C-alpha positions, 0 to 999 in steps of 0.5 A: 500500499503506498505510504499516502494512502496509509491510515495513520492512527493517533496513540490513545492513552486508553484501552477499553477493557468494558465488562458487561454492564449492569441492568442499572448501567444499562438503564441510566444509559439508556433513560438518562443520558438523552436528559444529562449526556452530550454527545460528541460534536465538531462544534464548541459547547455554548456552557451558558446554553447547556446549563442555563446559566453563567457560572465557573465551568469545571472539566474531570477527563476520565472520571472513573466510575465518577464517584469524585465528581459526583461529590464535587458536584454535589458540594460545590452547586455554585460551579459547573462541571463536564465529565468525560469517560470512554468506558460505559459502566462508569458513565452508566453509574455515574448518570445514576448518581446524577438522577440520585443526587439532583445534580443540574451542574454536571453533564457528561461525554462518554468519548475520548478526551483529546477530541472532545477538547478539540471539538467541542471545548471553546478556547478560554471556556475552562475555569479549571481542568482535572485528571486524577489517577490517569492510568500511568502507563507504568512499563517504559515501552507505554509511557507514550501512551500517557495523556499527559504530553506537551501537545495536550498541555498545549491544547489544555492552555489554549482550552483554560481562561488565563488564572485557569488551573490544571489539578494532576493527581497520581499514586504512581512516583514515576508518573508523578515525575514525568507530569512533573517534567512536563510541566516544567517544560511547558509554556504558560503555566506556574506550579502554585506549590512552587518549583518542582513541589507536589501538594497534598490533596485540598480539600475539595478533591474527595478521598476516594476508595481507590485512593484508600486502597493505594494509600494501604498498600504503601501508594504516596499520592502526589498532587500538582496543580499548575495555573495558566499565566498566560 
């Protein structure tokens, strides 16, 4: 096949390993996604229309089962949240939580985070981006799959307002070092903790069962919060 006809696939930071949906998750996807879900589109969202108000907007990429995100949305009704997750069981579980808690300040997208950022998020429209416990791809040959790379950070820079923050958390020391190195080399950001410094978990980030399990196994959790300065 001629080189120009080859399809070159972008390296993904995730692998879909979906188990079967529970009855509750399937119901939520069928009944609740039309109300609280957003479908990937090729034009920017109008957040004011989506949430029917003006408020700070926070995006979480890879929310897992949604426990942390739903808790943040419930604890901070003055802010609007958009969660992205590729795995449908997690999306279904979060939708059920949205219904249970009566959350009007949270919307969900079941798609790839980079595609959503590129196609659906207007420039300088976000007050914060959260990336908590992303897949560390701990084998060296897989490091290229880590979502935190220079191009990704500059994409976030376009989407964040000046003064907005990129908040990362991981329980893998090597991934924390990787993210710190990438952020130190990324134009337009400043470490809110000081050069090469990590933070303890801020109050607004809930302590999840996953994190508690990691702590019992001796995994230290490191938070990195970088502010967009220009």
